[in-house]
C-alpha positions as CSV (number, residue, x, y, z in Angstrom):
1,M,125.4,104.0,110.8
2,K,123.7,102.1,113.6
3,E,122.0,98.8,112.9
4,Y,118.9,97.5,114.7
5,D,116.7,94.4,114.6
6,L,113.7,96.6,115.2
7,I,113.0,100.3,114.7
8,I,109.7,101.7,116.0
9,V,108.7,105.2,114.7
10,G,106.2,106.6,117.2
11,T,105.5,105.7,120.8
12,G,101.8,104.8,120.8
13,S,100.3,101.4,120.1
14,G,103.5,100.3,118.3
15,M,105.1,99.9,121.7
16,N,102.4,97.5,123.0
17,Y,104.5,94.3,122.5
18,I,108.0,95.7,123.1
19,G,108.2,93.8,126.4
20,P,107.4,90.3,124.9
21,M,109.6,90.9,121.9
22,M,112.6,91.8,124.1
23,D,111.9,88.9,126.5
24,A,111.7,86.4,123.7
25,N,115.1,87.6,122.3
26,P,117.5,89.0,124.9
27,E,119.9,90.0,122.0
28,I,117.4,92.1,120.1
29,K,118.5,95.6,119.4
30,V,115.7,98.2,119.4
31,A,115.5,101.9,118.4
32,V,112.5,104.0,119.2
33,I,112.0,107.4,117.4
34,D,109.4,110.0,118.2
35,K,109.5,113.7,117.6
36,D,106.7,114.4,120.1
37,E,106.2,113.7,123.7
38,P,106.1,109.9,124.2
39,G,102.8,108.0,124.6
40,G,101.2,108.6,121.3
41,I,98.3,110.9,120.2
42,C,95.8,109.2,122.5
43,L,97.7,110.0,125.7
44,T,99.3,113.3,124.7
45,R,96.6,115.2,122.8
46,G,93.7,112.9,122.0
47,C,91.4,110.4,123.8
48,I,92.8,110.8,127.3
49,P,93.1,114.6,127.8
50,S,89.8,115.2,126.0
51,K,87.9,112.7,128.2
52,I,89.5,114.2,131.3
53,L,87.9,117.5,130.2
54,L,84.6,116.0,129.2
55,Y,83.9,114.4,132.6
56,P,83.5,117.8,134.3
57,A,81.2,118.9,131.4
58,E,79.2,115.7,132.1
59,L,78.8,116.7,135.8
60,V,77.8,120.2,134.9
61,T,75.1,118.9,132.5
62,E,73.8,116.4,135.1
63,I,73.6,119.2,137.7
64,H,71.5,121.4,135.4
65,K,69.2,118.4,134.7
66,A,68.6,118.0,138.5
67,Q,66.3,121.0,138.6
68,H,63.9,119.1,136.3
69,F,63.4,116.5,139.0
70,G,62.6,118.9,141.8
71,I,66.2,119.3,143.1
72,D,67.1,122.9,143.7
73,V,70.8,123.2,143.0
74,Q,73.0,125.9,141.6
75,I,76.6,125.9,140.3
76,K,78.3,128.9,142.0
77,S,81.3,128.9,139.8
78,I,83.4,126.8,137.4
79,D,87.2,127.0,137.9
80,F,88.2,126.6,134.2
81,S,91.9,127.0,134.8
82,K,91.8,124.3,137.5
83,I,90.0,121.9,135.1
84,M,92.6,122.4,132.4
85,E,95.5,122.1,134.8
86,R,94.1,118.9,136.3
87,M,94.1,117.5,132.8
88,R,97.6,118.5,132.0
89,T,98.9,117.2,135.4
90,R,97.3,113.8,134.8
91,I,98.7,113.2,131.4
92,S,102.1,114.8,132.1
93,S,102.9,112.3,134.8
94,D,102.3,109.4,132.4
95,I,104.3,111.1,129.7
96,R,107.2,111.6,132.0
97,S,107.1,108.0,133.2
98,I,107.1,106.7,129.7
99,E,110.1,108.9,128.7
100,E,112.0,108.0,131.8
101,N,111.5,104.3,131.1
102,L,112.6,104.6,127.5
103,R,115.8,106.5,128.5
104,A,116.6,104.1,131.4
105,N,116.2,100.9,129.4
106,P,119.8,99.9,128.3
107,R,118.4,97.8,125.5
108,I,116.5,100.6,123.8
109,D,118.0,103.6,122.0
110,Y,115.5,106.4,122.2
111,Y,115.7,109.3,119.7
112,K,113.5,112.3,120.4
113,S,113.6,113.5,116.8
114,T,111.7,113.4,113.5
115,A,112.3,110.2,111.6
116,E,113.0,110.5,107.9
117,F,113.7,107.7,105.3
118,I,116.9,108.2,103.3
119,G,116.8,104.8,101.7
120,P,115.1,101.3,102.1
121,Y,115.2,100.3,105.7
122,T,117.4,103.3,106.5
123,L,116.2,106.3,108.6
124,K,117.8,109.5,109.7
125,A,116.9,110.6,113.3
126,G,118.5,113.9,114.3
127,G,122.2,113.5,113.4
128,E,122.1,109.7,113.4
129,V,121.6,107.2,110.5
130,L,119.8,104.1,111.6
131,K,119.2,100.8,109.6
132,G,116.5,98.4,110.7
133,R,115.8,94.8,109.8
134,I,112.1,95.3,110.8
135,I,110.4,98.7,111.0
136,F,107.1,99.6,112.7
137,L,105.6,102.8,111.4
138,C,103.3,104.3,114.0
139,T,103.4,107.9,112.9
140,G,99.9,109.0,113.9
141,S,98.2,112.0,112.3
142,R,97.8,115.7,112.8
143,P,94.9,118.2,112.6
144,S,93.9,118.9,109.0
145,I,93.7,122.6,108.3
146,P,91.4,123.7,105.5
147,P,92.5,126.4,103.0
148,V,90.3,129.1,104.4
149,K,91.1,132.7,103.4
150,G,92.7,134.6,106.3
151,L,93.1,131.6,108.6
152,N,96.8,131.7,108.6
153,D,96.7,135.4,109.5
154,I,95.0,134.9,112.8
155,D,95.6,132.8,116.0
156,Y,93.3,129.8,116.0
157,L,93.0,126.6,118.1
158,T,93.2,123.0,117.1
159,S,92.5,119.8,119.0
160,D,96.3,119.9,119.8
161,N,96.9,123.3,121.2
162,V,93.4,123.8,122.7
163,L,94.8,121.7,125.6
164,Q,97.2,124.4,126.5
165,I,94.7,127.2,127.2
166,S,93.9,128.2,130.7
167,E,91.3,131.0,130.2
168,L,87.8,130.2,129.2
169,P,86.9,131.8,125.8
170,K,83.8,133.9,126.1
171,S,82.7,132.6,122.8
172,M,83.9,129.8,120.5
173,A,83.3,129.3,116.8
174,I,84.2,125.7,115.9
175,I,84.9,125.1,112.2
176,G,83.9,121.4,111.5
177,G,80.9,119.4,112.2
178,G,82.3,116.0,113.2
179,Y,83.0,114.2,116.4
180,I,85.8,116.5,117.5
181,A,83.5,119.5,117.1
182,A,80.7,117.8,118.9
183,E,82.9,116.8,121.9
184,Y,84.6,120.2,122.3
185,G,81.3,122.0,121.6
186,H,79.8,120.1,124.5
187,F,82.8,120.9,126.7
188,F,83.0,124.6,126.1
189,S,79.3,125.2,126.2
190,A,79.1,123.3,129.6
191,M,82.0,125.5,130.9
192,G,80.1,128.6,129.9
193,S,81.2,129.6,126.5
194,K,78.8,130.7,123.8
195,V,79.5,128.0,121.1
196,T,78.7,128.0,117.4
197,I,79.5,124.8,115.4
198,I,79.9,125.3,111.6
199,G,79.6,122.2,109.5
200,H,80.3,121.9,105.8
201,N,78.1,118.7,105.4
202,P,74.3,118.9,105.3
203,Y,74.3,116.6,108.4
204,F,75.8,117.4,111.7
205,L,78.1,114.4,112.6
206,P,77.9,113.1,109.0
207,Q,79.5,109.8,109.8
208,A,76.6,108.9,112.1
209,E,73.3,107.4,110.9
210,P,71.2,110.3,109.4
211,E,68.5,110.0,112.1
212,I,71.1,110.1,114.8
213,S,72.6,113.2,113.2
214,V,69.1,114.9,113.2
215,L,68.4,114.1,116.8
216,A,71.9,115.0,118.0
217,K,71.6,118.4,116.3
218,R,68.1,118.9,117.8
219,M,69.2,118.1,121.3
220,M,72.6,119.9,121.3
221,S,71.1,123.0,119.7
222,E,69.4,123.7,123.1
223,R,72.9,124.6,124.4
224,M,74.7,125.9,121.3
225,E,74.2,127.1,117.8
226,I,74.8,124.4,115.1
227,V,75.1,125.6,111.5
228,T,75.2,122.9,108.8
229,D,75.6,122.9,105.1
230,H,77.8,126.0,105.1
231,E,81.1,126.8,103.6
232,V,83.6,129.0,105.5
233,L,84.7,131.7,103.0
234,E,87.0,133.8,105.1
235,V,88.1,134.6,108.7
236,R,89.6,137.8,109.9
237,Q,90.4,139.7,113.1
238,V,87.9,142.5,113.9
239,Q,87.5,144.8,116.8
240,E,84.9,142.5,118.5
241,G,87.0,139.3,118.0
242,K,87.4,136.9,115.2
243,E,84.9,137.1,112.3
244,V,83.9,134.1,110.3
245,L,82.1,134.6,107.0
246,L,79.9,131.7,105.8
247,K,77.9,130.9,102.7
248,H,75.1,128.4,102.5
249,R,76.1,125.7,100.0
250,G,72.7,125.5,98.5
251,T,71.2,129.1,98.5
252,G,74.4,131.0,98.5
253,E,73.1,133.2,101.4
254,Q,75.9,134.6,103.5
255,K,76.2,134.8,107.3
256,R,78.6,136.4,109.7
257,I,79.7,135.0,113.1
258,V,82.0,136.7,115.5
259,A,83.6,134.8,118.4
260,S,86.5,135.5,120.8
261,D,88.2,132.2,119.6
262,I,88.1,129.8,116.7
263,L,88.7,126.1,117.0
264,V,89.5,124.3,113.7
265,A,88.1,120.7,114.0
266,T,88.0,119.6,110.3
267,G,89.5,116.1,110.8
268,R,92.9,114.6,110.8
269,G,95.6,114.4,108.1
270,S,98.6,112.2,107.4
271,N,102.1,112.8,108.9
272,S,103.8,110.7,106.2
273,D,105.2,113.8,104.4
274,L,107.6,114.2,107.4
275,L,108.7,110.6,107.0
276,K,109.5,110.8,103.2
277,P,108.3,107.2,102.7
278,E,109.0,107.2,99.0
279,K,112.7,107.2,99.8
280,G,112.1,104.0,101.7
281,G,110.2,102.3,98.9
282,I,106.9,102.7,100.7
283,E,103.8,103.6,98.8
284,V,101.1,106.1,100.0
285,D,97.7,106.9,98.6
286,N,96.7,110.3,97.2
287,M,95.9,111.6,100.7
288,G,99.3,110.6,102.0
289,W,98.1,107.6,104.1
290,I,100.5,104.6,104.0
291,K,99.2,101.7,101.9
292,V,99.1,98.3,103.6
293,D,97.9,94.8,102.8
294,E,95.5,92.7,104.9
295,H,98.4,91.8,107.1
296,L,99.3,95.5,107.7
297,E,102.6,95.2,105.8
298,S,103.5,98.1,103.6
299,S,104.7,97.8,100.0
300,Q,108.2,97.3,101.5
301,K,108.7,93.8,103.1
302,N,109.1,93.9,106.8
303,V,107.9,97.5,107.2
304,W,104.7,97.3,109.1
305,V,102.1,100.0,109.8
306,I,100.0,100.6,112.9
307,G,97.4,103.1,113.9
308,D,96.4,106.4,112.2
309,A,99.2,106.1,109.7
310,T,97.0,103.9,107.5
311,G,94.1,106.4,107.5
312,K,91.6,103.6,107.9
313,H,90.1,103.8,111.4
314,L,91.7,106.6,113.6
315,F,90.9,105.1,117.0
316,K,93.2,103.9,119.7
317,H,91.4,100.6,120.1
318,V,91.9,99.9,116.4
319,A,95.6,100.7,116.7
320,N,95.8,98.3,119.7
321,H,94.1,95.6,117.6
322,E,96.5,96.3,114.7
323,S,99.5,96.1,117.0
324,T,98.5,92.5,117.9
325,I,98.3,91.6,114.2
326,V,101.7,93.1,113.5
327,Y,103.3,91.4,116.4
328,Y,101.9,88.0,115.2
329,N,103.1,88.6,111.7
330,A,106.4,90.3,112.2
331,F,107.7,88.3,115.1
332,L,105.8,85.0,115.3
333,G,105.8,84.3,111.6
334,R,102.0,84.0,111.3
335,K,99.8,85.4,108.5
336,A,97.1,87.0,110.7
337,T,94.7,89.4,108.9
338,V,93.3,92.6,110.3
339,D,89.5,92.4,111.0
340,F,87.5,95.6,110.7
341,H,84.0,94.1,110.4
342,A,82.9,95.3,113.9
343,V,84.8,98.5,114.7
344,P,83.1,100.3,117.6
345,S,83.2,104.1,118.0
346,A,81.7,106.7,120.4
347,V,81.1,110.4,120.5
348,F,81.3,111.6,124.1
349,S,78.9,114.5,123.6
350,E,75.6,115.2,125.3
351,P,73.7,113.1,124.1
352,E,76.3,110.3,123.9
353,I,76.5,108.4,120.6
354,A,78.0,105.0,119.9
355,S,78.0,102.6,117.0
356,V,79.5,99.3,115.8
357,G,79.6,97.6,112.4
358,M,77.7,98.6,109.3
359,S,75.5,101.6,108.7
360,E,72.0,101.0,107.2
361,K,73.3,102.3,103.9
362,E,76.2,99.9,103.8
363,S,73.9,97.0,104.9
364,V,71.4,97.7,102.1
365,S,74.1,98.0,99.6
366,Q,75.7,94.7,100.5
367,Y,72.6,92.6,101.4
368,G,69.7,94.3,99.6
369,E,66.9,96.1,101.3
370,D,64.6,93.0,101.3
371,N,67.2,91.0,103.2
372,I,67.7,93.2,106.2
373,L,65.6,94.1,109.2
374,I,65.9,97.1,111.5
375,G,65.2,97.0,115.2
376,F,64.3,100.3,116.9
377,Y,63.4,101.1,120.5
378,R,63.4,104.4,122.4
379,F,64.8,104.8,125.9
380,Q,61.6,106.5,127.1
381,D,59.7,103.2,126.6
382,T,61.7,101.4,129.2
383,G,61.2,101.5,133.0
384,K,64.6,103.1,133.6
385,G,64.1,105.5,130.7
386,L,60.8,106.6,132.2
387,A,62.5,107.2,135.6
388,M,65.1,109.3,133.9
389,D,62.5,111.2,131.9
390,L,64.2,110.5,128.6
391,E,62.5,111.4,125.4
392,D,63.6,110.6,121.8
393,E,66.9,108.8,122.5
394,F,67.0,105.4,120.9
395,V,68.8,102.2,119.9
396,K,68.9,101.0,116.3
397,V,70.1,97.5,115.3
398,I,70.5,96.1,111.8
399,L,70.2,92.4,111.2
400,E,70.2,90.0,108.3
401,K,66.7,88.7,107.7
402,G,66.3,84.9,108.4
403,T,69.6,84.4,110.3
404,D,69.4,87.1,113.0
405,K,73.1,88.0,112.1
406,I,74.0,91.4,113.6
407,L,75.3,93.7,110.9
408,G,75.4,96.9,112.9
409,A,74.1,98.8,115.8
410,H,73.8,102.5,116.6
411,I,72.8,104.2,119.9
412,I,72.1,107.8,120.9
413,G,71.3,108.3,124.6
414,P,72.8,108.1,128.1
415,H,75.7,105.7,128.5
416,A,75.6,104.8,124.8
417,S,79.4,103.9,124.9
418,I,78.6,101.3,127.6
419,L,75.4,99.9,126.2
420,I,77.0,99.2,122.8
421,H,79.2,96.6,124.6
422,E,76.1,94.4,125.0
423,I,76.3,94.0,121.2
424,I,80.0,94.1,120.3
425,P,80.9,90.6,121.8
426,A,78.1,89.0,119.8
427,M,79.5,90.4,116.6
428,Y,82.8,88.6,117.3
429,T,81.2,85.2,117.4
430,S,81.2,82.8,114.4
431,D,77.6,83.5,113.4
432,Q,77.2,87.0,114.9
433,S,73.8,85.9,116.2
434,A,71.5,88.2,118.1
435,L,69.9,85.3,119.9
436,P,72.1,85.3,123.1
437,I,71.2,89.0,123.6
438,M,67.6,88.3,123.0
439,Y,67.3,85.3,125.2
440,S,69.5,86.3,128.2
441,M,68.1,88.1,131.2
442,D,68.4,91.8,131.7
443,I,68.1,93.4,135.1
444,H,64.8,95.2,135.4
445,P,64.6,98.1,135.3
446,S,67.9,99.0,133.7
447,L,69.0,100.9,130.6
448,S,70.3,97.7,129.1
449,E,66.7,96.6,128.4
450,V,66.5,99.1,125.6
451,V,69.1,97.1,123.7
452,K,67.2,93.8,124.0
453,R,63.9,95.4,123.1
454,A,65.4,96.9,120.0
455,F,66.3,93.4,118.8
456,Y,62.7,92.2,119.5
457,S,61.3,95.2,117.6
458,R,62.8,94.5,114.3
459,M,60.9,95.4,111.1
460,P,61.3,96.0,107.4
461,V,63.3,99.0,106.3
462,S,60.3,100.7,104.8
463,E,58.3,100.4,108.0
464,Y,61.3,101.8,110.0
465,H,61.4,104.9,107.9
466,M,57.7,105.5,108.4
467,I,58.4,105.6,112.1
468,L,61.3,108.0,111.5
469,K,59.0,110.4,109.6
470,A,56.4,110.3,112.3
471,L,59.2,111.3,114.8
472,N,60.5,114.0,112.5
473,L,63.9,112.2,112.4
474,E,64.3,112.3,108.6
């Protein structure tokens, strides 16, 4: 048995403070275990590779828009294999560098193996048994595969293995209606595939505000077919390709879709079954996510959890925040608590979508409808929006009545993931006040003006929904 001061399972955000920890204690003994390529999900098969792919899709979309402004331009061809190879080359160099550094560091024992608890504070990695005084569990997540009849009898893609293809599918059926489906639907349709997205929920992008879901479906349906409120009954291989049999969840009406490839994008699931946490005295919930307290400590003292493994917010920026909390608590002896009141997120589709903080439903539930105001403004009603010939894209902000405290914000439109950052810092001040946004100067004309004007255009909830009805957004 080998004994360590710290064992880190996973090479994503759990590695953020490895340098300071080792600098502070030259005698610390560290083991790092990861069954996959090092770098974590974000680098190896999540945020980074997908965004490298989405940028060419963004360029293609912009080029097509140019004709609307009197610019005669054509795309002669798209080298799909080159786009995919560029992505793989970019991430592989980083992966290789991380692995080389891990293997070269004499103070780190690196195990490229599955970690498995065999007792409290005791793990098996390959043929070795390791015991750790402190353990960081950063085990990530994996694609969740639904129990669809026939799915295991055919070849299908997930957000993991789709990164390995080099030939553009002629057509793509995407099972799932969330952000992964939206982003890959945007990518493959821009590349030239005929895309059909199949969602189980009545709303496309069900985690977004309902009016954003409606508008996103309306705009993206110009480039692909989006089917919502349907259950996938069966998939099978047929002569024309892969057949998907659907049933409308309300009417029971069935529908048949045939595509050359199927991408399963129905969310992420826990990896904890591989870890066998129960043998380490670590509790999980009924979905397999590891239970933690407000300090990110598991049910076993000095076993800390970072990132997707908790199942709370599966974003790299959240994992980075959590790594700071764990570092403070595990090594600096503090009692820092994790803060999820203003978690930002974005969907890099076309249109782009971003949000931070509470939804309207959550705000009404917590504060009461009479105690909140909603600000709403469309991009087309700003000078820059007029120049860009934008239409129904908008900013929605939610405030507490009487205090101007920002409860949440939601944007659909160009550069939404950038514009939301006008709001995020204000939500991390002591009073979360909207006043600095409202009273500061915005460059005119700029897209950022739509954010300020949304705050000035606040109204009661009932009035806001009258506007949505007039715009056919609910």
